[in-house]
C-alpha positions as CSV (number, residue, x, y, z in Angstrom):
1,M,95.3,218.0,125.3
2,N,96.5,216.3,122.2
3,N,100.3,217.0,123.1
4,R,99.5,215.9,126.7
5,R,98.4,212.4,125.4
6,K,101.4,212.2,122.9
7,L,103.5,212.4,125.8
8,I,102.2,210.2,127.7
9,V,102.1,207.5,124.9
10,G,105.8,208.5,124.5
11,L,106.3,207.7,128.0
12,G,104.5,204.6,128.1
13,V,106.3,203.2,124.6
14,V,110.0,204.6,126.7
15,A,109.0,202.4,129.8
16,I,108.2,199.4,128.1
17,A,110.9,199.4,125.9
18,A,113.5,200.0,128.9
19,P,112.8,196.4,130.2
20,L,113.3,194.9,126.8
21,T,116.4,196.6,125.6
22,C,117.8,195.1,129.0
23,F,116.6,191.7,129.1
24,A,118.3,191.6,125.1
25,Q,121.5,193.1,126.8
26,Q,121.2,190.4,129.3
27,S,120.6,187.6,127.2
28,A,123.1,188.3,124.8
29,K,125.6,185.5,124.7
30,I,129.0,186.0,126.1
31,A,131.8,183.6,124.7
32,R,133.6,181.4,127.5
33,I,136.9,180.7,126.2
34,G,139.6,178.5,127.6
35,F,143.1,178.5,127.0
36,L,145.8,175.9,128.3
37,G,149.0,177.1,128.3
38,S,152.4,175.4,128.4
39,G,154.3,178.1,130.3
40,S,153.7,181.0,132.4
41,A,151.7,184.5,131.7
42,A,154.7,186.2,131.3
43,N,156.9,184.3,128.9
44,T,153.6,183.9,126.7
45,A,152.3,187.5,126.5
46,T,153.3,188.2,123.3
47,R,151.6,185.3,121.7
48,V,148.5,185.8,123.8
49,D,148.2,189.5,122.7
50,A,148.4,188.6,119.3
51,L,144.9,186.1,120.2
52,R,143.7,188.8,121.8
53,A,144.1,191.1,119.0
54,G,142.3,188.7,116.4
55,L,139.3,188.5,118.5
56,R,138.9,192.1,118.7
57,E,139.1,192.8,115.0
58,L,136.7,190.2,115.1
59,G,134.1,191.8,117.5
60,Y,135.1,190.1,120.7
61,V,135.5,192.5,123.8
62,E,136.7,190.9,127.2
63,G,134.2,191.9,129.9
64,K,131.5,192.8,127.4
65,N,130.9,189.3,125.2
66,L,134.0,187.3,125.9
67,I,135.2,185.8,128.7
68,M,139.1,184.1,128.8
69,E,139.9,181.3,131.4
70,F,143.5,181.1,131.3
71,R,145.1,177.9,132.9
72,W,149.0,177.9,133.0
73,A,151.2,174.4,133.2
74,E,154.0,176.7,134.5
75,N,156.7,174.5,132.1
76,N,155.7,171.2,133.9
77,Y,153.7,168.9,131.2
78,D,152.3,166.6,134.0
79,R,150.3,169.3,135.4
80,F,148.2,169.3,131.6
81,S,145.4,166.8,132.7
82,E,144.4,168.6,135.7
83,L,144.5,171.8,134.2
84,A,142.4,170.3,130.8
85,A,139.9,168.6,133.1
86,E,139.5,172.2,135.0
87,L,138.9,174.2,132.0
88,V,136.3,171.3,131.3
89,R,134.7,171.6,134.4
90,L,134.1,175.0,134.2
91,K,132.2,174.5,130.6
92,V,133.7,176.8,128.4
93,D,132.6,177.1,124.9
94,L,136.1,176.2,123.6
95,I,139.8,175.2,124.6
96,V,142.6,177.2,122.8
97,T,145.7,175.2,123.0
98,H,149.5,175.0,121.4
99,G,151.6,172.4,121.3
100,T,151.4,168.6,121.2
101,P,151.0,168.1,125.0
102,G,148.8,170.3,125.9
103,T,146.7,169.7,122.9
104,R,146.4,166.0,123.8
105,S,145.8,166.4,127.2
106,A,142.6,168.7,125.8
107,K,142.0,165.9,123.5
108,Q,142.0,163.0,126.4
109,A,139.6,165.8,128.6
110,T,137.0,165.9,126.2
111,T,135.5,164.7,123.2
112,T,132.7,167.1,122.8
113,I,134.4,171.0,123.9
114,P,135.7,172.4,120.7
115,I,139.8,172.6,120.9
116,V,141.6,175.2,118.5
117,M,145.2,174.6,118.1
118,A,147.1,178.1,117.6
119,V,149.7,175.9,116.7
120,S,150.8,172.3,117.2
121,G,153.8,169.9,116.0
122,D,152.6,167.5,113.3
123,A,148.9,166.7,114.6
124,V,148.3,163.8,111.9
125,A,151.5,162.0,112.9
126,T,150.6,162.5,116.4
127,G,147.4,161.0,116.1
128,L,145.6,164.5,117.4
129,I,143.6,164.8,113.8
130,A,142.6,162.3,110.9
131,S,144.1,164.4,108.3
132,L,144.4,168.1,107.5
133,A,141.3,168.5,105.1
134,R,138.9,166.5,107.1
135,P,140.3,166.7,111.1
136,G,137.4,164.5,112.2
137,G,136.7,164.8,116.1
138,N,136.9,168.6,118.0
139,I,140.2,169.7,117.0
140,T,141.4,171.5,114.5
141,G,143.9,174.9,114.2
142,T,147.2,175.4,112.9
143,S,149.7,172.3,112.6
144,F,153.4,172.0,111.2
145,F,155.8,169.6,110.5
146,S,158.3,170.3,113.3
147,P,161.6,167.6,112.4
148,E,161.8,169.7,108.9
149,L,162.2,172.9,110.8
150,N,164.8,171.5,113.0
151,T,166.8,169.8,109.8
152,K,167.1,173.0,108.2
153,Q,168.2,174.7,111.6
154,L,171.3,171.8,111.5
155,E,172.0,173.0,107.5
156,W,172.1,177.0,108.4
157,L,174.1,176.0,111.1
158,R,176.8,174.2,108.9
159,E,176.4,176.6,106.0
160,C,177.6,179.3,108.8
161,L,180.2,177.1,110.0
162,P,181.3,174.4,107.5
163,R,184.1,173.3,109.9
164,I,182.0,171.8,112.7
165,R,181.7,168.3,113.6
166,R,180.3,167.9,117.2
167,V,176.9,169.4,117.6
168,A,175.0,169.3,120.9
169,V,171.1,169.0,120.5
170,L,168.8,170.7,123.1
171,F,165.3,169.4,124.0
172,N,163.0,168.9,126.3
173,A,163.1,165.5,127.2
174,G,159.8,165.6,129.2
175,N,157.9,166.1,125.9
176,S,158.0,162.8,124.3
177,E,156.7,163.9,120.8
178,N,160.0,165.3,120.2
179,A,161.2,161.9,119.3
180,L,160.3,162.7,116.0
181,S,162.2,165.9,115.8
182,L,165.2,164.4,117.4
183,E,165.1,161.1,115.0
184,A,164.9,163.6,111.7
185,T,167.6,165.7,113.3
186,Q,170.1,162.7,113.6
187,V,169.1,161.6,110.2
188,A,170.1,165.0,108.8
189,A,173.2,165.2,111.1
190,R,174.2,162.1,109.4
191,S,173.8,163.1,105.8
192,L,175.9,166.1,106.9
193,K,178.6,164.3,108.9
194,L,178.0,165.4,111.9
195,E,178.6,163.9,115.4
196,L,175.1,164.5,117.2
197,Q,175.0,164.9,121.1
198,P,171.6,165.2,122.5
199,F,171.0,166.9,125.7
200,G,167.3,166.4,127.2
201,V,166.3,168.6,129.7
202,R,162.8,169.1,131.9
203,S,162.7,172.5,133.1
204,P,164.6,175.7,132.8
205,S,166.6,174.8,136.1
206,E,168.7,171.9,134.4
207,F,169.8,174.4,131.3
208,A,173.1,175.9,133.1
209,N,174.1,171.9,133.5
210,A,173.2,171.3,130.4
211,F,175.4,173.9,128.6
212,S,178.3,173.2,131.5
213,E,178.7,169.9,129.6
214,M,178.4,171.1,126.2
215,S,181.8,173.5,127.2
216,K,183.2,170.3,129.0
217,R,182.6,168.2,125.9
218,K,184.0,171.0,123.4
219,V,181.0,170.9,121.2
220,D,181.5,173.1,118.0
221,A,177.6,174.4,118.0
222,L,174.3,173.6,119.3
223,A,170.9,173.0,117.7
224,I,167.7,173.5,120.0
225,I,164.3,171.4,119.1
226,D,161.7,174.1,120.0
227,D,159.1,173.1,122.2
228,G,156.3,175.2,124.4
229,M,158.7,175.1,127.6
230,I,161.6,175.7,125.3
231,I,160.4,178.8,123.6
232,A,159.1,180.2,126.3
233,N,162.9,180.3,127.9
234,A,164.5,182.0,124.7
235,E,166.3,184.8,126.5
236,A,167.5,182.6,129.1
237,L,168.9,180.1,126.3
238,A,170.6,182.7,124.1
239,S,172.3,184.1,127.3
240,L,174.0,180.8,128.6
241,A,174.8,180.4,124.6
242,A,176.7,183.5,124.9
243,K,178.1,182.6,128.4
244,H,179.6,179.5,126.8
245,R,180.4,181.2,123.6
246,I,178.7,178.3,121.4
247,P,177.3,179.2,117.9
248,A,173.6,178.0,118.3
249,S,170.8,177.8,116.2
250,G,166.8,177.4,117.1
251,F,163.3,178.7,116.6
252,S,163.2,182.0,115.0
253,A,162.4,183.8,118.7
254,F,165.7,182.5,119.5
255,A,167.8,184.7,117.6
256,E,165.9,187.6,118.4
257,Q,166.3,187.1,122.0
258,G,170.7,187.2,121.3
259,G,170.8,183.6,119.9
260,L,172.8,183.5,116.5
261,I,170.5,181.7,114.0
262,G,166.5,181.2,114.0
263,Y,164.6,179.9,111.8
264,G,160.6,178.8,111.9
265,V,157.2,180.3,112.1
266,N,156.1,183.4,113.2
267,F,154.5,182.6,116.4
268,P,152.4,185.5,117.5
269,A,150.9,185.4,114.0
270,L,149.9,181.8,114.3
271,F,148.1,182.9,117.4
272,G,146.0,185.8,116.3
273,R,145.2,183.4,113.1
274,A,143.7,181.2,115.7
275,A,141.2,183.7,116.1
276,I,139.5,183.1,113.0
277,F,138.9,179.7,113.9
278,V,137.4,180.5,117.2
279,D,134.9,182.7,115.7
280,K,133.9,180.2,113.2
281,I,133.3,177.6,115.5
282,L,131.8,180.3,118.4
283,K,129.1,180.6,115.0
284,G,128.3,177.3,114.8
285,A,131.1,176.0,112.8
286,K,131.9,172.3,113.7
287,P,136.1,171.5,114.1
288,A,135.5,168.4,112.1
289,D,134.7,170.3,109.2
290,L,137.3,173.3,109.3
291,P,140.3,172.2,107.5
292,T,143.7,172.2,109.7
293,E,146.3,175.2,108.0
294,Q,149.7,174.8,107.8
295,P,151.9,177.7,108.0
296,T,153.2,178.8,104.1
297,K,155.8,181.6,106.0
298,F,159.1,180.8,107.8
299,E,161.2,183.1,109.2
300,L,165.4,182.9,108.9
301,I,166.3,185.5,111.5
302,L,170.4,186.3,111.8
303,N,171.8,188.0,114.7
304,M,174.7,190.1,113.3
305,K,175.6,191.6,116.9
306,T,176.2,187.7,118.1
307,A,177.9,187.0,114.8
308,Q,180.7,189.5,115.9
309,S,180.9,188.7,119.7
310,L,182.1,185.1,118.6
311,G,184.2,186.2,115.5
312,I,181.7,184.7,113.2
313,K,181.0,186.0,109.6
314,F,178.0,185.2,107.9
315,P,178.4,184.3,104.3
316,Q,177.1,186.2,101.7
317,S,174.5,182.6,100.8
318,L,173.1,182.9,104.1
319,L,172.4,186.8,104.6
320,I,170.6,186.9,101.1
321,S,168.1,184.1,102.5
322,A,167.8,186.1,105.8
323,T,164.0,187.4,106.1
324,K,165.6,189.4,108.9
325,V,169.3,190.9,110.2
326,I,169.3,191.8,113.7
327,E,172.3,194.8,113.8
């Protein structure tokens, strides 16, 4: 009889506990993150994978306690405002951006939803945040000073090819923030006694004509000012540089895709780092109180195969400075 009573009581406890467990699972908070991308899902996959990996390490699993809403500008920066507004209407808990134009559009779309910059140009100079230590407002993340990188790329080109005189500069004319980088590159060119020839493009469809014009003008080399659209098309740019036999320097991924010299930050690493900002904010931290970070490590990547095809021999000084040499 006692055993029977124990069984009945046990079944009763299970019956009561089951709905409570179900209720707890249903009421668990599901984070909803918006992602505002400048390119497409395909050409941003490596960086998004790094973000996802970072979030998984912190306990976020898509479909269980995380939902990600992606909006892609497909290299058309005019779409940013519309896409940012869509994410705001979805009432996401947070928006992840990359690049100054996308971050600016997100900021204009909302002053309350937190915004995490996976990476952006100088966020202070462009007015996105008040200061690195105290960003203020609803934006934080990682920011770096693009003009310094672009200047260094020009210096690497000159060290590799001391006799160059006419250097083309390719940049996204649809990104007004590139003005700072272009100005810094022009200053560096004057100090190196180089003649700079700017080539502005607004979409990948304009790449071929730009390179054809460079060939007509017989430029000695090319420096590339990076932004979201440019970075997303690293392979196409490297292929055109090879086709027209123009020695070129750009962001680090440019060399990995076949360009001669690449210098800059490790973008996937920064996207992975963005997950930490996301986690802190979802747990209650305010973007205004989270200091904006700056990258401390920069990569110099040399593509030996491309150099050999162009008949170029990297100087020993450059090889010693290189983070990676692609054979």
